[in-house]
C-alpha positions as CSV (number, residue, x, y, z in Angstrom):
1,M,116.0,101.1,89.1
2,P,116.4,103.5,92.3
3,K,116.5,101.7,95.8
4,V,114.2,103.0,98.6
5,I,115.9,103.1,102.1
6,L,113.7,104.2,105.6
7,L,115.9,105.5,108.3
8,S,113.9,105.2,111.1
9,Q,114.6,106.1,114.9
10,A,111.9,103.5,116.2
11,P,112.7,99.7,115.7
12,L,110.3,98.4,113.0
13,P,107.9,96.6,113.7
14,F,107.2,99.0,116.5
15,S,106.1,96.7,119.7
16,Q,104.1,99.9,121.2
17,I,101.5,102.4,120.1
18,G,102.8,104.9,117.2
19,S,101.3,106.7,114.9
20,W,103.5,106.8,112.1
21,T,105.0,103.6,112.8
22,T,101.3,102.2,112.7
23,L,101.2,103.6,109.4
24,Y,104.6,101.7,108.3
25,K,103.7,98.8,109.5
26,N,100.4,98.7,107.3
27,Y,102.1,99.6,104.6
28,L,105.0,96.9,104.5
29,Q,102.6,94.3,105.0
30,G,101.2,94.8,101.8
31,K,102.6,95.9,98.2
32,H,105.1,98.2,99.2
33,L,108.2,100.0,97.4
34,I,110.8,100.0,100.4
35,D,114.0,97.9,99.9
36,H,116.0,98.7,102.8
37,I,115.2,99.8,106.7
38,V,118.1,101.3,108.9
39,C,116.9,101.0,112.4
40,P,117.2,99.7,115.7
41,E,117.0,95.9,115.9
42,P,113.0,95.1,116.3
43,E,111.7,92.1,118.5
44,E,110.6,90.8,115.2
45,K,111.3,91.3,111.5
46,W,109.4,91.5,108.5
47,E,110.7,89.2,105.4
48,T,109.7,91.5,102.7
49,V,112.4,94.2,103.3
50,S,116.1,94.0,103.9
51,Y,117.7,95.1,107.4
52,R,120.5,97.3,108.5
53,F,120.5,97.6,112.4
54,V,121.7,100.3,114.3
55,A,125.2,99.6,115.8
56,Q,125.1,99.8,119.4
57,D,128.4,98.4,120.3
58,Y,130.9,100.0,122.8
59,W,133.3,100.9,119.9
60,T,130.3,102.9,118.1
61,K,129.1,104.5,121.3
62,I,132.8,105.8,121.9
63,Q,132.8,107.1,118.5
64,Q,129.5,108.7,118.9
65,K,130.6,110.6,121.8
66,W,134.1,111.4,120.2
67,T,132.7,112.9,117.1
68,K,129.4,114.4,118.7
69,N,127.5,112.5,116.4
70,P,124.9,110.8,117.7
71,Y,123.7,109.4,114.1
72,L,126.9,107.3,113.6
73,G,125.6,104.2,114.0
74,Y,122.5,104.9,111.2
75,L,125.3,106.2,109.1
76,K,127.2,103.1,109.3
77,G,124.3,101.1,108.5
78,L,123.5,103.0,105.4
79,N,127.3,102.5,104.6
80,S,126.6,99.1,104.1
81,I,124.1,99.6,101.5
82,L,125.2,102.4,99.5
83,N,127.4,101.9,96.2
84,S,128.3,104.0,93.6
85,D,126.6,102.1,90.9
86,E,122.8,102.8,92.0
87,K,120.8,105.8,93.0
88,Y,118.3,106.0,96.2
89,I,115.4,107.4,97.9
90,I,116.1,108.1,101.5
91,Q,113.2,108.6,103.6
92,I,113.5,110.3,107.0
93,V,110.4,110.6,109.2
94,D,110.4,113.8,111.8
95,N,114.2,113.6,112.5
96,F,115.5,117.1,111.6
97,G,118.7,116.3,113.5
98,I,119.9,113.7,111.1
99,V,119.6,115.7,108.0
100,A,123.1,117.5,108.4
101,P,125.3,114.7,109.2
102,L,123.7,112.6,106.5
103,V,124.3,115.3,103.9
104,A,127.8,115.6,105.2
105,F,128.4,111.7,105.2
106,L,127.2,111.3,101.4
107,K,128.9,114.3,100.1
108,E,132.3,112.7,101.8
109,K,131.3,109.7,100.2
110,G,130.8,110.9,96.8
111,L,127.1,109.8,96.7
112,R,125.2,112.8,97.4
113,D,124.3,113.2,93.8
114,H,122.9,109.6,94.0
115,C,120.4,110.4,96.6
116,Y,117.0,112.0,96.8
117,L,116.2,112.8,100.4
118,Q,112.5,112.6,101.1
119,F,111.6,114.1,104.8
120,F,108.0,113.0,106.1
121,Y,106.8,115.6,108.9
122,H,104.0,114.6,111.0
123,G,103.7,117.9,113.0
124,F,101.9,120.9,111.6
125,A,103.8,124.1,112.0
126,P,107.1,124.9,110.5
127,F,109.8,123.6,112.2
128,Y,112.5,126.2,111.9
129,G,112.5,130.0,112.0
130,N,112.9,131.6,108.6
131,F,116.3,132.2,108.0
132,E,117.6,129.0,110.0
133,S,115.4,127.0,107.3
134,R,117.3,128.0,104.5
135,W,120.0,125.5,104.6
136,F,117.7,122.4,105.6
137,Y,115.2,122.9,102.2
138,E,118.1,123.3,100.2
139,N,119.3,120.0,101.2
140,I,116.5,118.0,100.8
141,Q,114.7,116.8,97.7
142,E,111.0,116.7,98.9
143,M,109.1,117.7,102.1
144,V,105.9,115.3,102.7
145,L,103.5,117.0,105.2
146,L,100.1,115.6,106.5
147,T,97.3,118.1,105.1
148,H,97.5,121.0,102.6
149,D,96.8,123.7,105.3
150,S,100.4,122.6,106.7
151,Y,101.8,123.4,103.4
152,Q,99.8,126.8,103.3
153,V,101.6,127.8,106.6
154,H,105.2,126.9,105.7
155,K,104.6,128.9,102.2
156,E,103.8,131.8,104.7
157,R,106.2,131.2,107.2
158,Y,109.3,130.8,104.6
159,T,110.5,133.6,101.9
160,V,112.8,131.2,100.6
161,L,111.5,127.4,100.1
162,P,113.6,125.6,97.6
163,T,112.1,121.9,97.6
164,R,109.3,120.0,96.5
165,F,106.3,119.6,98.5
166,S,103.8,116.8,98.6
167,V,100.6,115.6,100.9
168,L,100.1,112.3,102.3
169,H,96.8,112.2,104.8
170,N,97.1,109.8,107.3
171,G,95.4,106.6,107.1
172,I,93.7,103.5,109.4
173,D,92.9,100.0,108.8
174,T,89.1,100.0,107.9
175,T,88.9,96.5,108.5
176,K,89.5,97.0,112.2
177,F,87.4,100.3,112.6
178,F,84.1,100.6,110.7
179,S,80.4,101.6,111.8
180,L,77.9,99.2,113.0
181,S,74.3,99.3,111.6
182,Q,71.9,101.2,114.1
183,K,70.6,97.7,115.3
184,D,73.9,96.5,116.1
185,K,75.2,99.6,117.8
186,H,72.0,99.4,120.0
187,A,73.0,96.2,121.2
188,L,76.3,97.1,121.6
189,K,75.3,100.0,123.8
190,Q,73.0,97.6,125.6
191,N,76.1,95.4,126.4
192,K,77.8,98.5,127.7
193,G,74.9,99.5,129.9
194,V,74.3,102.4,128.3
195,A,71.2,101.9,126.0
196,D,69.5,105.1,127.6
197,K,72.8,107.4,127.3
198,K,74.2,109.6,124.7
199,V,77.6,108.4,124.8
200,F,80.6,110.7,124.4
201,V,84.3,109.4,124.4
202,W,87.6,111.1,124.7
203,C,90.9,109.0,123.9
204,A,94.6,110.1,124.6
205,Q,97.1,110.5,127.2
206,D,96.3,113.1,129.7
207,R,98.7,115.9,128.5
208,P,97.7,119.5,128.9
209,K,97.8,119.9,125.2
210,K,95.1,117.3,124.9
211,G,92.8,119.4,126.5
212,L,91.0,116.7,129.1
213,H,91.2,119.4,132.2
214,L,89.2,122.0,129.8
215,L,86.6,119.2,128.7
216,L,85.8,118.0,132.2
217,D,85.1,121.9,133.4
218,A,82.7,122.1,130.5
219,W,81.4,118.6,131.1
220,K,80.2,119.6,134.7
221,G,78.2,122.4,133.5
222,V,76.3,120.3,131.1
223,F,76.0,117.3,133.3
224,E,73.9,119.6,135.7
225,T,71.3,120.0,133.5
226,R,71.6,116.5,131.4
227,K,71.6,113.3,133.2
228,D,71.3,111.2,130.2
229,I,74.9,111.5,129.4
230,V,77.9,109.5,130.0
231,L,81.7,110.6,129.2
232,W,84.0,107.8,128.7
233,V,87.8,108.8,129.1
234,I,90.2,106.3,127.6
235,G,94.0,106.6,128.0
236,C,94.2,107.9,131.5
237,E,93.2,107.4,135.2
238,A,90.9,109.5,137.3
239,K,92.7,112.2,139.3
240,I,89.3,113.1,140.9
241,P,85.7,111.6,140.4
242,H,83.6,113.3,138.2
243,D,79.9,112.9,137.8
244,G,78.7,111.0,134.6
245,V,82.3,110.4,133.8
246,T,83.8,107.0,133.7
247,F,87.7,106.4,133.3
248,F,88.9,103.4,131.7
249,G,92.6,103.6,131.8
250,R,94.8,102.4,128.7
251,I,93.2,100.3,126.4
252,P,94.9,98.3,124.0
253,N,94.4,99.6,120.3
254,D,93.0,96.6,119.1
255,E,90.0,96.8,121.8
256,L,89.3,100.6,120.9
257,T,86.8,99.7,118.1
258,V,83.6,98.9,120.4
259,Y,84.4,101.9,122.4
260,Y,84.0,104.2,119.3
261,Q,81.4,102.0,117.8
262,A,79.2,102.4,121.1
263,S,79.6,106.0,121.2
264,D,77.7,109.0,120.1
265,C,80.0,111.7,119.8
266,Y,83.9,111.7,119.9
267,L,85.4,114.8,121.4
268,F,88.9,116.1,120.3
269,P,89.4,119.1,122.3
270,I,93.2,119.6,121.6
271,L,95.0,122.6,122.5
272,W,97.9,122.9,120.4
273,H,98.4,122.6,116.3
274,E,97.6,118.8,115.8
275,G,99.5,117.6,112.5
276,F,96.3,115.1,111.9
277,G,95.0,112.9,114.7
278,L,94.6,109.1,114.1
279,S,92.2,108.7,117.0
280,L,89.9,111.3,115.1
281,I,89.7,109.5,111.9
282,E,89.3,106.0,113.7
283,A,86.4,107.5,115.4
284,L,85.3,108.8,112.1
285,H,85.4,105.5,110.5
286,C,83.5,103.8,113.6
287,G,80.4,106.3,112.5
288,T,80.8,108.5,115.5
289,Y,80.3,112.1,115.2
290,T,82.9,114.2,116.2
291,I,83.4,117.7,118.0
292,A,87.1,118.8,117.6
293,S,89.2,122.0,118.2
294,A,89.6,124.3,114.6
295,L,93.4,124.0,115.2
296,G,96.0,122.6,112.9
297,G,95.4,120.2,110.4
298,V,92.1,119.1,112.3
299,P,89.8,121.3,109.9
300,E,91.0,119.9,107.0
301,V,90.7,116.4,108.4
302,L,87.0,117.3,108.9
303,Q,86.6,119.0,105.5
304,Y,85.9,122.4,107.3
305,G,82.9,121.1,109.4
306,K,81.3,118.7,106.7
307,L,82.4,115.6,108.6
308,G,82.1,117.0,112.3
309,M,81.6,120.4,114.3
310,L,84.7,122.4,114.7
311,V,84.9,124.5,117.4
312,E,86.5,127.7,116.8
313,N,87.6,128.8,120.2
314,P,88.4,125.9,121.9
315,H,90.4,127.6,124.7
316,F,87.1,128.9,126.1
317,V,85.2,126.3,128.5
318,S,81.8,128.1,127.4
319,A,82.5,127.1,123.6
320,W,82.8,123.2,124.5
321,Q,79.4,123.5,126.7
322,K,77.9,125.3,124.0
323,A,79.2,122.3,121.3
324,L,77.9,119.6,123.8
325,L,74.5,121.3,124.3
326,E,73.8,121.6,120.3
327,F,74.9,118.1,119.6
328,L,72.3,116.9,122.5
329,E,69.8,119.5,121.1
330,D,70.2,118.0,117.6
331,P,72.2,114.8,117.7
332,I,73.8,113.6,114.2
333,S,73.8,109.8,114.5
334,K,76.3,109.1,111.8
335,N,78.6,110.8,109.7
336,S,79.1,110.9,106.0
337,L,82.7,109.6,105.8
338,P,83.5,108.2,102.5
339,P,84.9,104.3,102.9
340,D,88.4,104.6,101.6
341,L,89.0,108.5,102.8
342,Y,91.7,108.6,105.5
343,S,92.1,104.4,105.0
344,S,95.3,102.9,105.3
345,K,94.8,101.5,101.4
346,S,94.6,105.2,100.5
347,W,97.8,105.9,102.4
348,N,99.6,103.3,100.9
349,E,98.6,104.1,97.3
350,G,99.5,107.7,98.1
351,M,103.1,106.5,99.6
352,N,103.6,104.6,96.2
353,A,102.6,107.1,94.2
354,I,105.4,109.6,96.1
355,I,108.2,107.0,95.9
356,E,107.5,106.6,92.0
357,R,107.3,110.4,91.4
358,A,110.7,110.6,93.2
359,K,112.4,107.7,91.1
360,A,111.4,109.4,88.0
361,S,113.0,112.7,89.0
362,I,116.3,111.5,90.2
């Protein structure tokens, strides 16, 4: 039976917040099919998987510099696992740079035909240009994307696309992120001092592509006419004060649930092609209505408007003002999200299915 090896740039478990590292954490704590992880040494280790740590000794660093191969430590770890009597599925997450040295290493060892390369891409738009992509797609066996819409974009971009594709939607722990009854929600809003307000929430790092600056411009115009609203900004501090806006700074992920549960509407004004958006589905599972940019994988996540409002022209301040006012005039108290949709349970099952298909084909 083929063995499964995960090559991870991050130590697993990862001590900080990360989207795909959180997915693998949930997966590896349950019924998983990964046999080995090659990664930098983490602060703690899982007992259900075998580790090979990326060599970071002085001699390895000298060799990396001499050979101009920054992935030499990963290849050394991989070399201690591989043998000619077995076959392997090697998973790579978002690390395009490692593929060429990995393929060269496997060919040198005479093991290329023993290995099935699965590449998991958590972006949306194609990474390579049309012609430069061909070597890459000829040398991996499978590309796993977050959405079918991303696959459509890849298919349209590339005239030659000689590999398998799969789609695995993100998933979150629904035992942590779940909706409340209207009675409990009202009690929580009372506890937060906003029982008489419509609460909007934004949660991200304050980078231009996250759209907070544009949202605050739109908020100013809406707040002039509606004083019964408040915007909670989570993830950054205030640079200048804004009427009707409360900045909470960074909040640990485990504490976010109550803010989602107490809010009426989650705002996702991204200004780039987001691959999926974990915070978006965290809010959805907490029963919060969502208004989001119609960019990247977001329309598919919201089932093209079924699970929330899509802003078709998200770079226009007026479009966000219109969306906010429409929600205030006709608020939707709760979305109709199926309980297992975008859950860690469905992600785990999907990952196992992808691995089983790969084992059957190698």
